[in-house]
Structures are given as structure tokens and as C-alpha cells.
N, C-alpha and C positions, 0 to 999 in steps of 0.2 A: 611611364604608364603601367608597366608590368608591376612595379613596386607598389603603386597605388591599389591595384587589384588585390595583391597579396595582403596589404594592410586592411583593406575593406573586408576580405574574407576572414582574416584573423579577428577583426572587431566583431563581426557577426557571430563567429564561434564563441567568443567570450560572452556576448549577450545571451546567446542560446544556452550556453553552459550555466550561466548565472541564474537564468530563469528556471532551469531544471533543478538547481540546488535550492533555490528559494521555495519552489513547489514542494520539494521533498521535506524541507524544514518546517513547513506550516503544519500545525497540529490543530485540527478542528475539535471543538468541544460540542458534544451532542446537546448539552445544556450547561448554562453558566455555573461555575463553581466546582465542576468535576476535577479539573486539573489541580485545584487547591487541596482536594482530598487525597490525591495520589501520594503514596509514600516512595514510589520508585520514580526517578526522573524520566522525562520523555527521552532524553539522550540515551540513557541506559536501555530503555525499552526498545528504542530504534536500533541500537547496536546489537541487542539480543535478537531482534527480528531479522536483521541482515545476516547474522551469523548462521541462521537456519538456511539461508539461500545465498551463499557467497557469490559475489559478482552481480547480484540483483540490484535493482533500482527501486526505491520506494516511490510509488506514484500517488499514493493517498494515505493519510494517517488521521486518526481521530481517537478521542477518548470518549467512552460511552459507558453506560451502566446496563448490564445484561443480567437479568435474574438476580438483582441485588449485588452483583459483582462488578467492580470497577475495572474496565478493560481498555488497554491500548490496542487498537486494531490497525494493522498495516497492510495495504495492498502493495505487492512487490512484483515488478516485471522481471521475469526470469527467462531470458532467451526467448522472448515473444509469448511466453505463457504467464498467466496471472496467478500469483500465489497470495495467500492471506495468512498472516500470523497474528495471533492474539496473545497479548501479554497481560497478566494480572498486574494492575497498577498499584497494588498494595504489597504483594509478595515478590513480584518479579518473575513468577513462574510462567512458563510457556503453557498457555491454555490449549492452543491448537496451532497447527502449522501444516499447510499443504497446498498443493496446486489445485485451483478451483476447476471444477468440471465445466466443460463447454455448455453454455446456455444462451443460444443466440436466437431464440424464438420470441424474445421481448414480451413474455407474459408473466414475469415475476414469480414463477413457480419453481425455479431452480432445477428444471429438467430441460433436456433438449430433445424431447420425444415429439416427433411430428406424426406419429401414428404408423410410420413405415416399419418400425422394428418390433411391433407387437406380434406375439405368436397368436395365430388364429384369426388374423385380420387380413 
């Protein structure tokens, strides 16, 4: 009975681990054809992004065009914090890398200001 429980737990761990790997490996295209225009492989860009945050886990990745520039964008979980790394898909250059600021007020304006921290209010 005990051996069956251990086997069941191990099987669940394998399934959950595989799902996390598959999720990390999926690269979304903002629009069709962007990946074909990239000179840098998605694998290279992914490795470069993870090198910026060793020990991090990629939670989302996409290739998109921003201001005429082809960009790989990676969201990375780093010890419970969310980081974003952008890699130029043509040159391999790191465009930006950093921990994202908290924005939990769900209004899409990239701030977390609920009015309590304003001077004079």
C-alpha cells in the first residue's frame, strides 16, 4: 500500500514537472511570421534571458514587434517575484531586464497607486 502511494506521488510529480517544462517551452507569436524573421534562435534567447536571472523559471514567452524592432519577451519567476527580459530577435542584444514593479490594482496603468501615498492628499 505504501509503495503504491509513493509511486502515485512520483507519477504526479513527473506530470506536473512535464507541464511546467512544456509551458516554459511554448513561444507565442504576437502575429504569424515573426518567428521566421528572427535571426537569433528562441533557444538562444531563452538561455540569455535565464542567464540574467539564474535559478528563475520562465512562465511566459513570446516574440513580438515593438516600435519596428523584433523582440523575444520572457516573464520569469524569480523567488516569487516577476521579472521581464526582452531580447532583440535579430541581434541577440538584451534590450531590457528587470524585476517588474507591483501593480495589483488591475487597471492596466502600470502603477500601484491607490491614492494613499500621494503628498498633499
